[in-house]
GUVO-533773 format. One record per residue: residue number from 1; x negated, y, z of N, C-alpha, C in turn. Coordinates in nm, 4 decimals. Layout:
BEGIN
{seq: NUM; nxx: X; nyy: Y; nzz: Z; caxx: X; cayy: Y; cazz: Z; cxx: X; cyy: Y; czz: Z}
...
This chain:
BEGIN
{seq: 1; nxx: -16.0196; nyy: 6.3478; nzz: 6.1210; caxx: -16.0176; cayy: 6.2880; cazz: 5.9669; cxx: -15.8555; cyy: 6.3640; czz: 5.9785}
{seq: 2; nxx: -15.8873; nyy: 6.4387; nzz: 5.8593; caxx: -15.7009; cayy: 6.4504; cazz: 5.8252; cxx: -15.5995; cyy: 6.4256; czz: 5.7346}
{seq: 3; nxx: -15.5037; nyy: 6.3843; nzz: 5.7156; caxx: -15.4147; cayy: 6.2563; cazz: 5.7324; cxx: -15.4052; cyy: 6.2962; czz: 5.5326}
{seq: 4; nxx: -15.3351; nyy: 6.2139; nzz: 5.4963; caxx: -15.3249; cayy: 6.2441; cazz: 5.3724; cxx: -15.1595; cyy: 6.3127; czz: 5.3243}
{seq: 5; nxx: -15.2417; nyy: 6.4094; nzz: 5.2647; caxx: -15.1013; cayy: 6.4806; cazz: 5.1730; cxx: -14.9977; cyy: 6.4543; czz: 5.1308}
{seq: 6; nxx: -14.8728; nyy: 6.4668; nzz: 5.1790; caxx: -14.7776; cayy: 6.4275; cazz: 5.1753; cxx: -14.7152; cyy: 6.4442; czz: 4.9512}
{seq: 7; nxx: -14.6672; nyy: 6.3815; nzz: 4.8306; caxx: -14.6617; cayy: 6.3466; cazz: 4.7096; cxx: -14.5632; cyy: 6.4818; czz: 4.7090}
{seq: 8; nxx: -14.6041; nyy: 6.5754; nzz: 4.5993; caxx: -14.4374; cayy: 6.6550; cazz: 4.5879; cxx: -14.3687; cyy: 6.5850; czz: 4.5456}
{seq: 9; nxx: -14.3496; nyy: 6.5736; nzz: 4.5597; caxx: -14.2464; cayy: 6.5042; cazz: 4.5159; cxx: -14.1159; cyy: 6.4318; czz: 4.6514}
{seq: 10; nxx: -14.1772; nyy: 6.4271; nzz: 4.7135; caxx: -14.1483; cayy: 6.3780; cazz: 4.8533; cxx: -14.1332; cyy: 6.5302; czz: 4.9403}
{seq: 11; nxx: -14.2463; nyy: 6.6026; nzz: 4.9144; caxx: -14.1745; cayy: 6.7663; cazz: 4.9294; cxx: -14.0246; cyy: 6.8286; czz: 4.8525}
{seq: 12; nxx: -14.0535; nyy: 6.7825; nzz: 4.7427; caxx: -13.9054; cayy: 6.8391; cazz: 4.6492; cxx: -13.8055; cyy: 6.7618; czz: 4.7159}
{seq: 13; nxx: -13.8566; nyy: 6.6404; nzz: 4.7529; caxx: -13.6776; cayy: 6.5657; cazz: 4.7969; cxx: -13.5767; cyy: 6.6050; czz: 4.9847}
{seq: 14; nxx: -13.7802; nyy: 6.6272; nzz: 5.0446; caxx: -13.7443; cayy: 6.7696; cazz: 5.1847; cxx: -13.7235; cyy: 6.8597; czz: 5.1555}
{seq: 15; nxx: -13.6963; nyy: 6.9310; nzz: 5.0313; caxx: -13.6827; cayy: 7.0630; cazz: 5.1164; cxx: -13.5074; cyy: 7.0280; czz: 4.9949}
{seq: 16; nxx: -13.4961; nyy: 6.9740; nzz: 4.9032; caxx: -13.3367; cayy: 6.8989; cazz: 4.8741; cxx: -13.2700; cyy: 6.8695; czz: 4.9722}
{seq: 17; nxx: -13.3105; nyy: 6.7751; nzz: 5.0143; caxx: -13.2275; cayy: 6.7717; cazz: 5.1575; cxx: -13.2316; cyy: 6.7848; czz: 5.2792}
{seq: 18; nxx: -13.3342; nyy: 6.9329; nzz: 5.2526; caxx: -13.3223; cayy: 7.0226; cazz: 5.4230; cxx: -13.1931; cyy: 7.1223; czz: 5.3809}
{seq: 19; nxx: -13.2498; nyy: 7.2074; nzz: 5.2452; caxx: -13.1585; cayy: 7.3216; cazz: 5.1894; cxx: -13.0095; cyy: 7.2880; czz: 5.1246}
{seq: 20; nxx: -12.9832; nyy: 7.1779; nzz: 5.0094; caxx: -12.9062; cayy: 7.1609; cazz: 4.9570; cxx: -12.8188; cyy: 7.0581; czz: 5.0862}
{seq: 21; nxx: -12.8123; nyy: 7.0149; nzz: 5.1461; caxx: -12.7626; cayy: 6.8660; cazz: 5.2704; cxx: -12.7804; cyy: 6.9448; czz: 5.3476}
{seq: 22; nxx: -12.8421; nyy: 7.0408; nzz: 5.3998; caxx: -12.8415; cayy: 7.0597; cazz: 5.5075; cxx: -12.9197; cyy: 6.9566; czz: 5.6454}
{seq: 23; nxx: -12.9468; nyy: 6.8506; nzz: 5.5995; caxx: -12.9707; cayy: 6.7353; cazz: 5.7339; cxx: -13.0787; cyy: 6.7552; czz: 5.7997}
{seq: 24; nxx: -13.0973; nyy: 6.6973; nzz: 5.9118; caxx: -13.2295; cayy: 6.7264; cazz: 5.9946; cxx: -13.3333; cyy: 6.6842; czz: 5.9902}
{seq: 25; nxx: -13.4198; nyy: 6.6917; nzz: 6.0588; caxx: -13.5274; cayy: 6.6582; cazz: 6.0632; cxx: -13.5584; cyy: 6.5655; czz: 6.0542}
{seq: 26; nxx: -13.4981; nyy: 6.4846; nzz: 6.1659; caxx: -13.4885; cayy: 6.3775; cazz: 6.1268; cxx: -13.4469; cyy: 6.2558; czz: 6.0579}
{seq: 27; nxx: -13.3449; nyy: 6.3436; nzz: 5.9826; caxx: -13.2494; cayy: 6.2191; cazz: 5.8442; cxx: -13.3481; cyy: 6.2099; czz: 5.7549}
{seq: 28; nxx: -13.4365; nyy: 6.3388; nzz: 5.7398; caxx: -13.5000; cayy: 6.3360; cazz: 5.6685; cxx: -13.5878; cyy: 6.3037; czz: 5.6270}
{seq: 29; nxx: -13.6638; nyy: 6.2625; nzz: 5.7323; caxx: -13.7700; cayy: 6.1969; cazz: 5.7500; cxx: -13.7620; cyy: 6.0643; czz: 5.7574}
{seq: 30; nxx: -13.6504; nyy: 5.9924; nzz: 5.7701; caxx: -13.6175; cayy: 5.8667; cazz: 5.7282; cxx: -13.5864; cyy: 5.8475; czz: 5.5632}
{seq: 31; nxx: -13.5220; nyy: 5.9677; nzz: 5.5288; caxx: -13.4425; cayy: 5.9271; cazz: 5.3550; cxx: -13.5079; cyy: 5.9487; czz: 5.2538}
{seq: 32; nxx: -13.6963; nyy: 5.9878; nzz: 5.3882; caxx: -13.7935; cayy: 6.0255; cazz: 5.2963; cxx: -13.9492; cyy: 5.9052; czz: 5.2932}
{seq: 33; nxx: -13.9436; nyy: 5.8812; nzz: 5.3834; caxx: -13.9933; cayy: 5.7792; cazz: 5.4663; cxx: -14.1178; cyy: 5.9065; czz: 5.5140}
{seq: 34; nxx: -14.1199; nyy: 5.9756; nzz: 5.5781; caxx: -14.2202; cayy: 6.0379; cazz: 5.6612; cxx: -14.2012; cyy: 6.0877; czz: 5.7937}
{seq: 35; nxx: -14.2959; nyy: 6.1771; nzz: 5.8771; caxx: -14.2321; cayy: 6.1783; cazz: 5.9650; cxx: -14.1835; cyy: 6.3133; czz: 6.0169}
{seq: 36; nxx: -14.1620; nyy: 6.3561; nzz: 6.0699; caxx: -14.0479; cayy: 6.4633; cazz: 6.1678; cxx: -14.1091; cyy: 6.5777; czz: 6.1129}
{seq: 37; nxx: -14.2346; nyy: 6.5855; nzz: 6.2009; caxx: -14.2893; cayy: 6.7071; cazz: 6.2199; cxx: -14.3362; cyy: 6.6901; czz: 6.0795}
{seq: 38; nxx: -14.4280; nyy: 6.6540; nzz: 6.0311; caxx: -14.4814; cayy: 6.6521; cazz: 5.8045; cxx: -14.3013; cyy: 6.7063; czz: 5.7314}
{seq: 39; nxx: -14.2133; nyy: 6.6752; nzz: 5.8160; caxx: -14.0784; cayy: 6.7521; cazz: 5.7281; cxx: -14.0644; cyy: 6.8780; czz: 5.8048}
{seq: 40; nxx: -14.0698; nyy: 6.9287; nzz: 5.9160; caxx: -14.1061; cayy: 7.0392; cazz: 5.9798; cxx: -14.1899; cyy: 7.1504; czz: 5.8717}
{seq: 41; nxx: -14.2802; nyy: 7.0425; nzz: 5.8228; caxx: -14.4256; cayy: 7.1709; cazz: 5.8309; cxx: -14.4025; cyy: 7.1680; czz: 5.7042}
{seq: 42; nxx: -14.3480; nyy: 7.0728; nzz: 5.5792; caxx: -14.3408; cayy: 7.1174; cazz: 5.4837; cxx: -14.2044; cyy: 7.2180; czz: 5.4482}
{seq: 43; nxx: -14.1503; nyy: 7.1940; nzz: 5.4982; caxx: -14.0261; cayy: 7.2994; cazz: 5.5205; cxx: -14.0871; cyy: 7.4714; czz: 5.5928}
{seq: 44; nxx: -14.1012; nyy: 7.4660; nzz: 5.6642; caxx: -14.2093; cayy: 7.5764; cazz: 5.7186; cxx: -14.2955; cyy: 7.6176; czz: 5.5631}
{seq: 45; nxx: -14.4225; nyy: 7.5832; nzz: 5.5464; caxx: -14.5112; cayy: 7.5823; cazz: 5.4716; cxx: -14.4006; cyy: 7.6454; czz: 5.2836}
{seq: 46; nxx: -14.2874; nyy: 7.6226; nzz: 5.2377; caxx: -14.2348; cayy: 7.6435; cazz: 5.1695; cxx: -14.1172; cyy: 7.8035; czz: 5.1921}
{seq: 47; nxx: -14.0587; nyy: 7.7953; nzz: 5.3579; caxx: -14.0201; cayy: 7.9415; cazz: 5.4295; cxx: -14.1625; cyy: 8.0547; czz: 5.3736}
{seq: 48; nxx: -14.3275; nyy: 8.0135; nzz: 5.4367; caxx: -14.3777; cayy: 8.0539; cazz: 5.4000; cxx: -14.3977; cyy: 8.1712; czz: 5.2402}
{seq: 49; nxx: -14.4228; nyy: 8.0449; nzz: 5.1157; caxx: -14.3993; cayy: 8.0903; cazz: 5.0495; cxx: -14.3114; cyy: 8.1057; czz: 4.9193}
{seq: 50; nxx: -14.2292; nyy: 8.1670; nzz: 5.0432; caxx: -14.0827; cayy: 8.1881; cazz: 4.9571; cxx: -13.9757; cyy: 8.1127; czz: 4.8281}
{seq: 51; nxx: -13.9627; nyy: 7.9570; nzz: 4.8788; caxx: -13.9252; cayy: 7.9017; cazz: 4.8189; cxx: -13.7894; cyy: 7.8311; czz: 4.9021}
{seq: 52; nxx: -13.7032; nyy: 7.7965; nzz: 4.8546; caxx: -13.6046; cayy: 7.7237; cazz: 4.8186; cxx: -13.5297; cyy: 7.6373; czz: 4.7594}
{seq: 53; nxx: -13.4889; nyy: 7.5856; nzz: 4.7965; caxx: -13.4021; cayy: 7.4824; cazz: 4.6743; cxx: -13.2986; cyy: 7.5222; czz: 4.5830}
{seq: 54; nxx: -13.2699; nyy: 7.5720; nzz: 4.4982; caxx: -13.3376; cayy: 7.4950; cazz: 4.4186; cxx: -13.4709; cyy: 7.5387; czz: 4.3672}
{seq: 55; nxx: -13.5605; nyy: 7.4502; nzz: 4.3405; caxx: -13.6959; cayy: 7.4941; cazz: 4.3072; cxx: -13.7066; cyy: 7.5207; czz: 4.1193}
{seq: 56; nxx: -13.7214; nyy: 7.6530; nzz: 4.1021; caxx: -13.7384; cayy: 7.7355; cazz: 3.9383; cxx: -13.8063; cyy: 7.6318; czz: 3.8896}
{seq: 57; nxx: -13.7099; nyy: 7.5513; nzz: 3.7506; caxx: -13.8221; cayy: 7.4533; cazz: 3.6339; cxx: -13.9100; cyy: 7.5001; czz: 3.6580}
{seq: 58; nxx: -14.0177; nyy: 7.6364; nzz: 3.6549; caxx: -14.1141; cayy: 7.6792; cazz: 3.5888; cxx: -14.2102; cyy: 7.6503; czz: 3.6350}
{seq: 59; nxx: -14.1847; nyy: 7.5572; nzz: 3.7993; caxx: -14.2499; cayy: 7.5495; cazz: 3.9202; cxx: -14.2766; cyy: 7.4081; czz: 3.8713}
{seq: 60; nxx: -14.4109; nyy: 7.4083; nzz: 3.8046; caxx: -14.4878; cayy: 7.2354; cazz: 3.8235; cxx: -14.5036; cyy: 7.1723; czz: 3.9410}
{seq: 61; nxx: -14.5757; nyy: 7.0765; nzz: 3.9714; caxx: -14.6495; cayy: 7.0551; cazz: 4.0811; cxx: -14.7649; cyy: 7.0623; czz: 4.0752}
{seq: 62; nxx: -14.8889; nyy: 7.0901; nzz: 3.9990; caxx: -14.9757; cayy: 7.2032; cazz: 4.0238; cxx: -14.9316; cyy: 7.3118; czz: 4.1420}
{seq: 63; nxx: -14.8206; nyy: 7.4049; nzz: 4.0357; caxx: -14.7691; cayy: 7.5076; cazz: 4.1302; cxx: -14.7382; cyy: 7.5398; czz: 4.2262}
{seq: 64; nxx: -14.6114; nyy: 7.4046; nzz: 4.2600; caxx: -14.5500; cayy: 7.4650; cazz: 4.3883; cxx: -14.6997; cyy: 7.3399; czz: 4.4596}
{seq: 65; nxx: -14.8517; nyy: 7.2644; nzz: 4.4537; caxx: -14.9524; cayy: 7.2630; cazz: 4.5777; cxx: -14.9655; cyy: 7.3912; czz: 4.5780}
{seq: 66; nxx: -15.0070; nyy: 7.4416; nzz: 4.4603; caxx: -15.1106; cayy: 7.5915; cazz: 4.5155; cxx: -15.0184; cyy: 7.7130; czz: 4.5684}
{seq: 67; nxx: -14.8910; nyy: 7.6944; nzz: 4.5484; caxx: -14.7946; cayy: 7.7858; cazz: 4.6752; cxx: -14.8105; cyy: 7.7273; czz: 4.7939}
{seq: 68; nxx: -14.7883; nyy: 7.5911; nzz: 4.8514; caxx: -14.7579; cayy: 7.5610; cazz: 4.9467; cxx: -14.8986; cyy: 7.4906; czz: 5.0447}
{seq: 69; nxx: -14.9634; nyy: 7.4693; nzz: 4.9582; caxx: -15.1122; cayy: 7.4616; cazz: 4.9849; cxx: -15.2653; cyy: 7.5896; czz: 4.9880}
{seq: 70; nxx: -15.2380; nyy: 7.6868; nzz: 5.0243; caxx: -15.3257; cayy: 7.7963; cazz: 4.9493; cxx: -15.4564; cyy: 7.7368; czz: 4.9951}
{seq: 71; nxx: -15.5519; nyy: 7.7732; nzz: 4.8881; caxx: -15.7182; cayy: 7.7808; cazz: 4.9731; cxx: -15.7213; cyy: 7.8241; czz: 5.0942}
{seq: 72; nxx: -15.8535; nyy: 7.7584; nzz: 5.1728; caxx: -15.8186; cayy: 7.8670; cazz: 5.2848; cxx: -15.8466; cyy: 8.0589; czz: 5.2784}
{seq: 73; nxx: -15.8680; nyy: 8.0800; nzz: 5.3448; caxx: -15.9067; cayy: 8.2344; cazz: 5.3848; cxx: -16.0108; cyy: 8.2460; czz: 5.3914}
{seq: 74; nxx: -16.1384; nyy: 8.2679; nzz: 5.2631; caxx: -16.3323; cayy: 8.2440; cazz: 5.3277; cxx: -16.3644; cyy: 8.3676; czz: 5.4674}
{seq: 75; nxx: -16.2535; nyy: 8.4953; nzz: 5.4673; caxx: -16.2903; cayy: 8.5666; cazz: 5.5310; cxx: -16.2705; cyy: 8.5897; czz: 5.7019}
{seq: 76; nxx: -16.1542; nyy: 8.4555; nzz: 5.7075; caxx: -16.1153; cayy: 8.3657; cazz: 5.8483; cxx: -16.2561; cyy: 8.2835; czz: 5.8609}
{seq: 77; nxx: -16.2846; nyy: 8.2016; nzz: 5.8084; caxx: -16.3244; cayy: 8.0920; cazz: 5.8096; cxx: -16.4896; cyy: 8.1181; czz: 5.8342}
{seq: 78; nxx: -16.5908; nyy: 8.2127; nzz: 5.8682; caxx: -16.6713; cayy: 8.3416; cazz: 5.8704; cxx: -16.6788; cyy: 8.3759; czz: 5.9336}
{seq: 79; nxx: -16.5584; nyy: 8.4015; nzz: 5.9940; caxx: -16.5490; cayy: 8.4860; cazz: 6.1105; cxx: -16.5772; cyy: 8.4817; czz: 6.2903}
{seq: 80; nxx: -16.5528; nyy: 8.3505; nzz: 6.2436; caxx: -16.5387; cayy: 8.2254; cazz: 6.3840; cxx: -16.7294; cyy: 8.2539; czz: 6.4414}
{seq: 81; nxx: -16.7295; nyy: 8.2451; nzz: 6.5337; caxx: -16.8281; cayy: 8.2376; cazz: 6.6521; cxx: -16.8534; cyy: 8.1336; czz: 6.7012}
{seq: 82; nxx: -16.9682; nyy: 8.1059; nzz: 6.7229; caxx: -17.0741; cayy: 7.9482; cazz: 6.7608; cxx: -17.0310; cyy: 7.9691; czz: 6.9348}
{seq: 83; nxx: -16.9777; nyy: 7.8291; nzz: 6.9855; caxx: -16.9696; cayy: 7.8455; cazz: 7.0922; cxx: -17.0741; cyy: 7.8651; czz: 7.2200}
{seq: 84; nxx: -17.0995; nyy: 7.8909; nzz: 7.3289; caxx: -17.2124; cayy: 7.8456; cazz: 7.4305; cxx: -17.1755; cyy: 7.7261; czz: 7.4422}
{seq: 85; nxx: -17.3254; nyy: 7.6484; nzz: 7.4442; caxx: -17.2236; cayy: 7.5296; cazz: 7.4069; cxx: -17.2946; cyy: 7.4778; czz: 7.5774}
{seq: 86; nxx: -17.4074; nyy: 7.5284; nzz: 7.6509; caxx: -17.4333; cayy: 7.5300; cazz: 7.7388; cxx: -17.3986; cyy: 7.5588; czz: 7.8674}
{seq: 87; nxx: -17.2784; nyy: 7.6553; nzz: 7.8782; caxx: -17.1560; cayy: 7.6918; cazz: 7.9233; cxx: -17.0397; cyy: 7.5948; czz: 7.8924}
{seq: 88; nxx: -17.0499; nyy: 7.5794; nzz: 7.8477; caxx: -16.9254; cayy: 7.4558; cazz: 7.7882; cxx: -17.0112; cyy: 7.2772; czz: 7.8312}
{seq: 89; nxx: -17.0686; nyy: 7.2588; nzz: 7.8712; caxx: -17.1328; cayy: 7.1408; cazz: 7.9440; cxx: -17.1079; cyy: 7.1376; czz: 8.0928}
{seq: 90; nxx: -17.1633; nyy: 7.3070; nzz: 8.0827; caxx: -17.1116; cayy: 7.2978; cazz: 8.3082; cxx: -16.9980; cyy: 7.2808; czz: 8.2858}
{seq: 91; nxx: -16.8989; nyy: 7.3215; nzz: 8.2018; caxx: -16.8007; cayy: 7.4024; cazz: 8.2267; cxx: -16.6620; cyy: 7.2035; czz: 8.2813}
{seq: 92; nxx: -16.7993; nyy: 7.1386; nzz: 8.2540; caxx: -16.7175; cayy: 6.9920; cazz: 8.2464; cxx: -16.7751; cyy: 6.9198; czz: 8.4100}
{seq: 93; nxx: -16.6658; nyy: 6.8547; nzz: 8.4326; caxx: -16.7100; cayy: 6.7378; cazz: 8.5934; cxx: -16.8527; cyy: 6.6817; czz: 8.5017}
{seq: 94; nxx: -16.8811; nyy: 6.6030; nzz: 8.6180; caxx: -17.0777; cayy: 6.5511; cazz: 8.6298; cxx: -16.9905; cyy: 6.4228; czz: 8.5131}
{seq: 95; nxx: -16.8911; nyy: 6.3680; nzz: 8.5605; caxx: -16.8292; cayy: 6.2425; cazz: 8.5256; cxx: -16.7835; cyy: 6.2751; czz: 8.4116}
{seq: 96; nxx: -16.8199; nyy: 6.3176; nzz: 8.3005; caxx: -16.7463; cayy: 6.3199; cazz: 8.1245; cxx: -16.9090; cyy: 6.4405; czz: 8.0620}
{seq: 97; nxx: -16.9494; nyy: 6.4130; nzz: 8.0983; caxx: -17.1236; cayy: 6.4945; cazz: 8.0460; cxx: -17.2098; cyy: 6.3572; czz: 7.9792}
{seq: 98; nxx: -17.2979; nyy: 6.3766; nzz: 7.8805; caxx: -17.2640; cayy: 6.3231; cazz: 7.8300; cxx: -17.4194; cyy: 6.2621; czz: 7.8572}
{seq: 99; nxx: -17.5031; nyy: 6.1396; nzz: 7.8183; caxx: -17.6146; cayy: 6.0789; cazz: 7.9058; cxx: -17.7069; cyy: 6.0974; czz: 7.8172}
{seq: 100; nxx: -17.6999; nyy: 6.2159; nzz: 7.6879; caxx: -17.7893; cayy: 6.2942; cazz: 7.6510; cxx: -17.8185; cyy: 6.4172; czz: 7.7292}
{seq: 101; nxx: -17.7574; nyy: 6.4671; nzz: 7.8212; caxx: -17.7594; cayy: 6.6025; cazz: 7.9336; cxx: -17.8121; cyy: 6.5827; czz: 8.0293}
{seq: 102; nxx: -17.8030; nyy: 6.4092; nzz: 8.0694; caxx: -17.8106; cayy: 6.3342; cazz: 8.1826; cxx: -17.9618; cyy: 6.3262; czz: 8.1194}
{seq: 103; nxx: -18.0100; nyy: 6.2385; nzz: 8.0145; caxx: -18.1859; cayy: 6.2548; cazz: 8.0195; cxx: -18.2260; cyy: 6.3308; czz: 8.0103}
{seq: 104; nxx: -18.2174; nyy: 6.4688; nzz: 7.9071; caxx: -18.2560; cayy: 6.5942; cazz: 7.9748; cxx: -18.2937; cyy: 6.6349; czz: 8.0733}
{seq: 105; nxx: -18.1792; nyy: 6.6525; nzz: 8.1692; caxx: -18.2130; cayy: 6.6480; cazz: 8.3282; cxx: -18.3067; cyy: 6.6170; czz: 8.3862}
{seq: 106; nxx: -18.3115; nyy: 6.4693; nzz: 8.3619; caxx: -18.4369; cayy: 6.4071; cazz: 8.3833; cxx: -18.5635; cyy: 6.3989; czz: 8.3876}
{seq: 107; nxx: -18.5750; nyy: 6.4586; nzz: 8.2411; caxx: -18.7261; cayy: 6.4354; cazz: 8.2219; cxx: -18.7574; cyy: 6.6202; czz: 8.2173}
{seq: 108; nxx: -18.7017; nyy: 6.6872; nzz: 8.2843; caxx: -18.7886; cayy: 6.8329; cazz: 8.3316; cxx: -18.7176; cyy: 6.9416; czz: 8.1963}
{seq: 109; nxx: -18.5764; nyy: 6.9123; nzz: 8.1247; caxx: -18.5882; cayy: 7.0185; cazz: 7.9888; cxx: -18.4848; cyy: 7.1301; czz: 8.0946}
{seq: 110; nxx: -18.4179; nyy: 7.0962; nzz: 8.0260; caxx: -18.3604; cayy: 7.3374; cazz: 8.0547; cxx: -18.2751; cyy: 7.3082; czz: 8.1717}
{seq: 111; nxx: -18.1383; nyy: 7.1567; nzz: 8.1252; caxx: -18.0578; cayy: 7.1598; cazz: 8.1984; cxx: -18.0802; cyy: 7.0216; czz: 8.3209}
{seq: 112; nxx: -18.0779; nyy: 7.1322; nzz: 8.4588; caxx: -18.0514; cayy: 7.0533; cazz: 8.6370; cxx: -17.9706; cyy: 6.9489; czz: 8.6397}
{seq: 113; nxx: -18.0413; nyy: 6.8016; nzz: 8.6707; caxx: -17.9050; cayy: 6.7907; cazz: 8.7549; cxx: -17.8392; cyy: 6.8497; czz: 8.8580}
{seq: 114; nxx: -17.7308; nyy: 6.7653; nzz: 8.8493; caxx: -17.6518; cayy: 6.8785; cazz: 8.9304; cxx: -17.5431; cyy: 6.7228; czz: 9.0266}
{seq: 115; nxx: -17.5412; nyy: 6.7438; nzz: 9.1734; caxx: -17.5412; cayy: 6.5703; cazz: 9.2193; cxx: -17.4337; cyy: 6.6377; czz: 9.3206}
{seq: 116; nxx: -17.2614; nyy: 6.5607; nzz: 9.3018; caxx: -17.1427; cayy: 6.6131; cazz: 9.3727; cxx: -17.1608; cyy: 6.4755; czz: 9.5330}
């Protein structure tokens, strides 16, 4: 499950502390109460969006959120192919296979049981 998104107020604080004061990720994280990885991710997203400090006054919280968190590209999500799960199952050691696969192999399914 994805983590809860950081509030826009905290993102503005991250950008202000990072750019205006030159604080490290660790110090910014302590000052804002978010993790240093989240601080780095906010700074990375702002750099990709072309934002720095000070943020122009015409950019409100909704516009800032649209720029930092654009909707996923529909073309990239449809271009993914389904993995070959039968190969994936047999690439795992016997001890990591599921009980369902064991039962299928015992009942004469398409997955033969392998003994080490």
